C-alpha positions as CSV (number, residue, x, y, z in Angstrom):
1,M,82.8,184.5,-65.1
2,K,84.7,186.5,-62.6
3,I,82.9,189.4,-60.9
4,A,84.6,191.9,-58.7
5,F,82.7,194.1,-56.2
6,D,83.5,197.3,-54.4
7,A,83.0,195.7,-50.9
8,K,83.4,198.7,-48.7
9,R,79.8,198.7,-47.7
10,F,79.7,194.9,-47.6
11,F,82.2,194.9,-44.7
12,H,81.5,198.2,-43.0
13,N,77.8,199.2,-43.2
14,T,75.3,197.7,-40.8
15,S,72.1,198.7,-42.5
16,G,70.8,199.7,-46.0
17,L,73.8,199.6,-48.3
18,G,75.5,197.0,-46.3
19,N,72.5,194.6,-46.3
20,Y,72.1,195.2,-50.1
21,S,75.8,194.3,-50.7
22,R,75.8,191.2,-48.5
23,D,72.5,189.9,-49.9
24,L,73.5,190.4,-53.5
25,V,76.8,188.5,-53.1
26,R,75.1,185.8,-51.0
27,I,72.4,185.0,-53.5
28,L,74.7,185.1,-56.5
29,A,77.1,182.7,-54.8
30,Q,74.2,180.4,-53.9
31,Y,72.3,180.3,-57.2
32,F,75.3,180.7,-59.6
33,P,78.1,178.8,-57.9
34,E,80.0,178.3,-61.1
35,N,81.2,181.9,-61.1
36,E,83.9,183.5,-59.0
37,Y,83.0,186.5,-56.8
38,I,85.8,188.8,-55.6
39,L,85.3,191.3,-52.7
40,L,87.7,194.2,-53.0
41,N,88.4,196.4,-50.0
42,K,91.4,197.6,-47.8
43,N,90.3,195.2,-45.0
44,K,87.5,192.9,-44.0
45,S,85.4,192.7,-40.9
46,E,83.2,190.1,-39.1
47,R,80.3,191.3,-41.2
48,G,79.5,188.9,-44.0
49,S,82.0,186.3,-42.8
50,D,79.4,183.5,-43.3
51,I,79.3,184.6,-47.0
52,L,83.1,184.3,-47.3
53,E,82.8,180.6,-46.3
54,N,81.5,179.9,-49.8
55,S,84.4,178.5,-51.9
56,N,83.5,180.8,-54.8
57,V,83.7,184.0,-52.8
58,H,87.1,185.6,-52.1
59,F,88.3,188.6,-50.2
60,V,91.2,190.4,-52.0
61,P,92.8,193.4,-50.1
62,T,93.2,196.4,-52.4
63,S,96.3,198.6,-52.7
64,K,96.9,200.7,-49.7
65,G,97.0,204.5,-49.6
66,K,94.7,207.5,-49.6
67,M,92.0,207.5,-52.2
68,S,92.9,204.0,-53.2
69,R,89.2,203.1,-53.6
70,Q,89.0,205.8,-56.3
71,F,92.3,205.4,-58.0
72,K,93.5,201.8,-57.5
73,M,90.5,199.5,-56.9
74,G,89.5,199.4,-60.6
75,K,93.1,198.4,-61.6
76,D,93.1,195.8,-58.8
77,A,90.0,194.2,-60.3
78,Q,91.7,194.2,-63.7
79,K,94.8,192.5,-62.1
80,Q,92.5,189.8,-60.9
81,N,91.2,189.3,-64.5
82,A,87.7,190.2,-63.5
83,D,85.2,190.3,-66.4
84,I,82.9,192.7,-64.5
85,F,83.3,195.3,-61.8
86,H,80.1,196.1,-59.9
87,G,80.0,199.2,-57.7
88,L,77.3,198.5,-55.2
89,S,76.7,202.0,-53.8
90,G,76.5,204.6,-56.6
91,E,80.3,204.8,-57.1
92,L,82.9,203.5,-59.5
93,P,86.7,203.9,-59.5
94,L,88.0,206.8,-61.5
95,K,91.1,205.1,-62.9
96,W,91.4,201.9,-65.0
97,D,94.1,200.2,-67.1
98,K,93.7,199.3,-70.8
99,K,92.6,195.7,-69.9
100,P,88.9,195.1,-70.9
101,I,86.4,195.0,-68.0
102,K,82.7,195.8,-68.0
103,K,81.4,198.2,-65.4
104,I,78.1,198.2,-63.6
105,V,76.9,200.6,-60.8
106,T,73.9,200.3,-58.6
107,I,72.2,203.6,-57.8
108,H,69.8,203.3,-54.8
109,D,68.3,206.8,-54.7
110,L,68.9,210.5,-55.5
111,I,67.3,211.8,-52.3
112,F,70.0,214.4,-52.0
113,E,68.6,216.0,-55.2
114,R,64.9,215.6,-54.2
115,Y,65.3,216.7,-50.6
116,P,68.4,218.9,-50.5
117,Q,67.3,220.3,-47.1
118,Y,68.4,217.1,-45.4
119,Y,72.0,217.4,-46.7
120,S,74.8,219.9,-46.4
121,F,75.7,221.9,-49.5
122,F,79.1,220.1,-49.6
123,D,77.7,216.6,-49.3
124,R,75.2,217.3,-52.1
125,K,77.9,218.5,-54.5
126,I,80.1,215.5,-53.7
127,H,77.3,213.0,-54.1
128,F,76.1,214.5,-57.3
129,W,79.6,214.5,-58.8
130,K,80.4,210.9,-57.8
131,F,77.0,209.6,-59.0
132,R,77.2,211.4,-62.4
133,K,80.8,210.3,-62.9
134,A,79.8,206.6,-62.2
135,A,76.6,206.8,-64.4
136,N,78.7,208.1,-67.3
137,S,81.5,205.5,-67.1
138,A,79.2,202.5,-66.4
139,D,78.2,200.2,-69.2
140,K,74.9,199.6,-67.3
141,I,73.2,201.2,-64.3
142,I,71.1,199.2,-61.9
143,A,68.2,201.2,-60.4
144,I,66.6,199.5,-57.4
145,S,63.1,200.8,-58.3
146,E,61.2,202.5,-61.2
147,Q,61.2,205.7,-59.0
148,T,65.0,205.7,-58.9
149,K,65.2,205.0,-62.6
150,R,63.0,208.1,-63.3
151,D,65.3,210.2,-61.0
152,I,68.5,209.0,-62.7
153,I,67.0,210.0,-66.1
154,Q,65.9,213.4,-64.7
155,F,68.8,214.4,-62.5
156,L,71.8,212.6,-64.1
157,K,70.5,213.0,-67.7
158,V,71.2,209.3,-68.5
159,P,69.5,207.6,-71.5
160,E,66.8,205.2,-70.4
161,S,68.3,202.4,-72.4
162,K,71.4,202.4,-70.1
163,I,69.3,201.6,-66.9
164,E,67.9,198.3,-65.7
165,V,65.5,198.1,-62.8
166,I,66.4,195.2,-60.5
167,Y,64.6,195.2,-57.2
168,Q,66.4,194.2,-54.0
169,G,65.3,191.7,-51.4
170,C,65.7,191.6,-47.7
171,H,67.6,189.7,-45.1
172,K,66.8,186.0,-44.9
173,A,65.7,186.3,-41.3
174,F,62.4,187.8,-42.4
175,K,61.6,184.8,-44.6
176,E,62.3,182.2,-42.0
177,Q,59.7,180.9,-39.6
178,Q,61.1,181.4,-36.1
179,S,59.8,179.1,-33.4
180,E,56.9,180.1,-31.2
181,E,59.2,179.9,-28.3
182,F,61.7,182.4,-29.7
183,I,58.9,184.8,-30.7
184,Q,57.5,184.6,-27.1
185,K,61.0,185.1,-25.7
186,T,61.6,188.2,-27.8
187,K,58.2,189.6,-26.7
188,E,59.1,189.1,-23.0
189,K,62.7,190.4,-23.4
190,Y,61.4,193.7,-24.8
191,S,58.2,193.8,-22.7
192,L,56.1,194.3,-25.8
193,P,52.4,195.0,-25.5
194,E,49.7,192.4,-26.3
195,K,48.7,194.3,-29.4
196,F,50.7,197.1,-31.1
197,I,51.7,198.9,-34.3
198,L,55.3,198.9,-35.4
199,N,57.6,201.4,-37.1
200,V,61.2,200.5,-38.2
201,G,63.9,202.8,-39.5
202,T,66.3,205.5,-38.5
203,I,64.5,208.2,-36.6
204,E,65.1,211.1,-39.0
205,E,62.9,213.7,-40.5
206,R,62.5,212.1,-43.9
207,K,61.0,208.9,-42.3
208,N,58.3,211.1,-40.8
209,L,57.8,209.4,-37.3
210,L,56.4,212.7,-35.9
211,N,53.2,212.3,-38.1
212,V,52.8,208.7,-36.8
213,V,52.8,209.9,-33.1
214,K,50.5,212.8,-34.0
215,A,48.1,210.2,-35.6
216,L,48.1,208.2,-32.3
217,K,47.1,211.2,-30.2
218,D,43.9,210.3,-28.2
219,T,43.8,206.7,-29.5
220,N,45.4,204.5,-26.8
221,I,47.1,202.5,-29.6
222,P,50.6,201.5,-28.5
223,L,53.5,202.0,-30.9
224,V,56.9,200.2,-30.9
225,V,59.7,202.0,-32.8
226,V,62.9,200.2,-33.8
227,G,65.7,202.4,-35.1
228,K,68.7,204.6,-34.5
229,K,68.1,208.0,-33.0
230,T,69.2,211.3,-34.6
231,K,68.6,214.9,-33.5
232,Y,65.1,214.6,-34.9
233,F,64.3,212.1,-32.1
234,R,64.0,215.1,-29.6
235,K,61.1,216.5,-31.6
236,V,59.2,213.2,-31.5
237,E,60.0,212.5,-27.9
238,Q,58.7,216.0,-26.9
239,F,55.4,215.4,-28.6
240,V,55.1,211.9,-27.1
241,Q,55.7,213.2,-23.5
242,Q,53.4,216.2,-24.0
243,H,50.4,214.1,-25.2
244,K,51.2,210.9,-23.1
245,I,51.3,208.6,-26.1
246,S,52.3,205.0,-25.5
247,V,55.6,204.6,-27.4
248,Q,58.5,202.2,-26.8
249,F,61.8,203.0,-28.5
250,L,64.1,200.0,-29.1
251,E,67.7,199.9,-30.2
252,G,70.3,197.1,-30.6
253,V,67.8,194.6,-31.7
254,S,69.2,191.6,-33.6
255,M,67.9,190.6,-37.1
256,D,66.2,187.5,-35.7
257,E,64.6,189.5,-32.9
258,L,63.5,192.2,-35.4
259,A,61.9,189.5,-37.6
260,A,60.0,188.2,-34.5
261,I,58.8,191.7,-33.6
262,Y,57.4,192.2,-37.2
263,K,55.5,189.0,-36.7
264,L,54.1,190.1,-33.3
265,A,53.0,193.5,-34.7
266,D,49.4,193.9,-35.8
267,I,50.1,196.7,-38.2
268,F,53.4,198.1,-39.7
269,V,53.3,201.8,-40.4
270,Y,55.9,203.5,-42.6
271,P,54.8,207.0,-43.9
272,S,58.2,208.0,-45.2
273,F,58.3,211.1,-47.4
274,F,60.7,209.5,-49.8
275,E,62.6,206.2,-50.3
276,G,64.8,204.6,-53.0
277,F,63.0,201.3,-52.3
278,G,61.7,200.9,-48.8
279,I,63.0,197.5,-47.5
280,P,61.1,197.7,-44.2
281,V,57.9,197.4,-46.3
282,I,58.9,194.1,-47.8
283,E,60.2,192.9,-44.4
284,A,56.7,193.4,-43.0
285,L,55.0,191.7,-46.0
286,F,57.3,188.7,-45.7
287,S,56.3,188.6,-42.0
288,K,52.6,188.5,-42.9
289,T,52.0,191.9,-41.3
290,V,49.7,194.4,-43.0
291,V,51.4,197.6,-44.1
292,I,50.4,201.3,-44.0
293,T,52.8,203.4,-46.1
294,S,53.0,206.5,-48.2
295,N,51.4,206.9,-51.6
296,T,54.7,208.6,-52.8
297,S,58.0,207.7,-54.4
298,C,58.7,204.0,-54.8
299,L,56.6,202.9,-51.8
300,P,53.6,201.6,-53.8
301,E,56.1,199.5,-55.8
302,A,57.3,197.8,-52.6
303,G,53.9,197.6,-50.9
304,G,51.8,196.2,-53.8
305,P,48.1,196.5,-54.4
306,D,46.9,195.3,-50.9
307,S,48.9,197.6,-48.6
308,V,47.1,200.7,-47.4
309,Y,48.3,204.1,-48.6
310,V,48.3,207.5,-46.9
311,D,49.3,211.0,-47.6
312,P,52.5,211.3,-45.5
313,E,51.9,215.0,-44.9
314,N,48.4,214.4,-43.4
315,H,48.4,212.9,-39.9
316,L,44.6,212.6,-39.9
317,D,44.7,210.4,-43.0
318,I,47.3,208.2,-41.2
319,Q,45.1,208.1,-38.1
320,S,42.0,207.1,-40.0
321,K,43.8,204.3,-41.8
322,I,45.4,203.0,-38.6
323,K,42.0,203.0,-36.8
324,F,40.3,201.3,-39.7
325,L,42.8,198.4,-39.6
326,W,43.2,198.3,-35.8
327,D,39.5,197.7,-35.4
328,N,39.2,195.2,-38.3
329,E,41.0,191.9,-37.8
330,S,39.6,190.1,-40.8
331,E,40.7,193.0,-43.1
332,R,44.2,192.9,-41.6
333,K,44.4,189.2,-42.3
334,R,43.1,189.5,-45.8
335,R,45.5,192.2,-46.8
336,A,48.4,190.5,-45.0
337,D,47.8,187.2,-46.9
338,K,47.5,189.1,-50.3
339,G,50.7,191.1,-49.4
340,F,52.5,187.8,-48.7
341,Q,51.7,186.5,-52.2
342,F,52.8,189.8,-53.8
343,V,56.1,190.0,-52.0
344,Q,57.3,186.6,-53.4
345,Q,58.7,188.5,-56.4
346,F,61.4,189.9,-54.0
347,N,62.6,186.4,-53.1
348,D,66.3,185.5,-53.6
349,E,66.0,183.4,-56.7
350,P,64.2,185.8,-59.1
351,I,66.5,188.6,-58.0
352,A,69.6,186.5,-58.5
353,N,68.3,185.5,-62.0
354,N,67.7,189.1,-63.0
355,L,71.3,190.1,-61.9
356,M,72.9,187.1,-63.7
357,N,70.9,187.9,-66.9
358,L,72.2,191.4,-66.8
359,Y,75.8,190.2,-66.3
360,R,75.6,187.8,-69.2
361,K,74.0,190.4,-71.5
362,I,76.8,192.9,-70.8
363,I,79.5,190.3,-71.4
364,S,78.1,189.0,-74.7
């Protein structure tokens, strides 16, 4: 089987969609080496170069020109005699030749419909148009959670039978056991406290960091935050300075260092208002760190039965759950061990099998 991918995010996105794209191609190449995987894009980058070292993964430059991703990439896949074209980020090309090819699109979330206030009017319209177009022309849609599946049915008016839920995994660094020496080195490099809680993700309104710092007021519990800053950061910083809360903001952390920081943390707290899946939750569970997350959207799907759930709107609820775990080491350990068992379903092999089963089903 020959599978072509829209590899724009594979080569050019550092986080979410980029990680999803690279992980998906990596695990398929590893567990199903008999197939050929074609990465289509105008150009490649250093990102994912280790995956291109596989003899069954090839980069094919697409036709040049404006809008070539929309108008030429599909035909380029057909020229390569691909059996399947997989759009990895909610989009599919608009133009195709007569040559038969099956089309799959992964839709990660429809946050722009649920929380329109975080997007400009123009961005919302463009996103909606692209997603609906892709959903209509695809033979199958992959939703990355049951929550996203429900949103696709509701907002894009797609029949349920067309959608398959296939969860995503996380970067392999979080599943590896780094040496004690490396973990200690990371701790020293970033001057991390002896005991702390951790939050990971872009510092934006939807991720709700402000309610985490409000929850830590008058507690003396140190917080470490790893993530890119947006305008919203000012709001958080103001509250932190006003109430003298112990917070460390880190940027430019490597994947291996981040994996070590998760292991060093006593609690991972992630009270996001809404997520398509919530990869940081499974990163924490793979790191055997207990998770506090929201009781909304797909987060209970990622967190499983032994994470601790909060109302993201209520900083006092967040505070009481943090204090409960902070003061209770045996409960942290019990939940972390259970969470580690639960998260094994997000390992590479089961995900690769689910993807390949869908590809085979669509071809036959």
